[in-house]
C-alpha positions in Angstrom: 0.0 0.0 0.0 1.3 3.4 -1.0 1.6 6.2 1.6 -0.9 9.0 1.4 0.5 12.5 1.3 -1.0 15.6 2.6 -1.4 16.8 -1.0 -3.5 13.7 -1.8 -5.7 14.5 1.2 -6.0 18.1 0.3 -6.8 17.3 -3.3 -9.5 14.8 -2.5 -10.9 17.1 0.1 -11.2 20.0 -2.4 -12.7 17.7 -5.0 -15.2 16.4 -2.5 -16.2 19.9 -1.5 -16.6 20.9 -5.1 -18.7 17.9 -5.9 -20.9 18.5 -2.9 -21.5 22.0 -4.1 -22.3 20.9 -7.6 -24.5 18.0 -6.6 -26.1 19.9 -3.8 -27.1 22.8 -6.0 -28.1 20.7 -8.9 -30.4 18.4 -6.9 -31.4 20.9 -4.2 -29.9 19.0 -1.4 -30.6 20.8 1.9 -27.5 22.1 3.7 -28.1 19.9 6.7 -27.6 16.8 4.5 -24.6 18.0 2.5 -22.1 16.7 5.2 -23.5 13.2 4.7 -23.2 13.6 0.9 -19.6 14.7 1.4 -18.9 11.6 3.5 -20.5 9.4 0.8 -18.5 10.9 -2.0 -15.3 10.8 0.0 -15.9 7.1 0.7 -16.5 6.3 -2.9 -13.4 8.2 -4.1 -11.2 6.7 -1.3 -12.2 3.1 -1.7 -12.1 2.8 -5.5 -8.9 1.0 -6.7 -5.9 3.2 -6.8 -5.3 2.9 -10.5 -8.8 4.1 -11.3 -8.8 6.5 -8.4 -6.1 8.6 -9.9 -7.7 8.7 -13.3 -11.2 9.5 -11.8 -9.7 12.2 -9.5 -7.8 13.8 -12.5 -11.0 13.8 -14.6 -13.0 15.4 -11.8 -10.4 18.1 -11.2 -10.3 18.9 -14.9 -14.1 19.0 -15.1 -14.6 21.0 -12.0 -11.9 23.5 -12.9 -13.3 23.9 -16.4 -16.8 24.6 -14.9 -15.2 27.1 -12.4 -16.5 25.3 -9.3 -13.1 23.9 -8.1 -11.6 27.4 -7.7 -14.7 28.7 -5.8 -15.0 25.9 -3.2 -13.4 27.7 -0.4 -16.2 29.1 1.8 -16.1 32.9 2.0 -16.4 34.8 5.1 -19.4 37.1 4.5 -19.8 37.9 8.1 -17.5 40.9 8.0 -19.2 42.2 4.8 -22.6 41.8 6.5 -21.5 43.7 9.5 -20.1 46.5 7.3 -23.4 46.7 5.4 -25.4 46.8 8.7 -23.1 49.6 10.1 -23.6 51.6 6.9 -27.3 51.2 7.1 -27.4 52.3 10.7 -25.2 55.3 9.9 -27.5 56.2 7.0 -30.6 56.0 9.2 -28.9 58.1 11.9 -28.0 60.8 9.3 -31.6 60.7 8.0 -33.0 61.2 11.5 -30.6 64.1 12.1 -31.6 65.7 8.8 -35.3 65.4 9.7 -34.7 66.9 13.1 -32.7 69.8 11.6 -35.5 70.4 9.1 -38.0 70.5 11.9 -35.8 73.0 13.9 -35.5 75.2 10.9 -39.3 75.2 10.2 -40.0 76.0 13.9 -37.5 78.8 13.8 -39.0 80.2 10.6 -42.5 79.9 12.0 -41.4 81.7 15.2 -39.8 84.5 13.1 -43.0 84.9 11.1 -45.1 85.1 14.2 -42.7 87.7 15.7 -43.0 89.8 12.5 -46.7 89.4 12.5 -47.0 90.5 16.1 -44.8 93.5 15.4 -47.0 94.5 12.5 -50.1 94.2 14.7 -48.6 96.5 17.3 -48.0 99.4 14.9 -50.6 102.2 15.3 -51.0 102.9 11.6 
């Protein structure tokens, strides 16, 4: 039996992840079952005869790379982007509230000035 290198494990892991993505999306497999799908695919790839395994693995890598899936398997950390978007939205809302309050203050000031002018006009004897 040949020794398994870390590259072999990494390659098989990446191919399994890509296949789970493709199969899961194609057949609408729920996310909670995709781990079981990954175990099944890994078992199949690992236990097929070594001579076939290398050929099958190479064909899968070529196909997945050509489809663009193999390079996009790594899960992305969208949590930071989501936080940034939430902060931007909160900041925008705060600015909007401040603008509305400033508009109200200006209208009140204008109304008070009008009332003062009107009162002064009413006080004149002519």
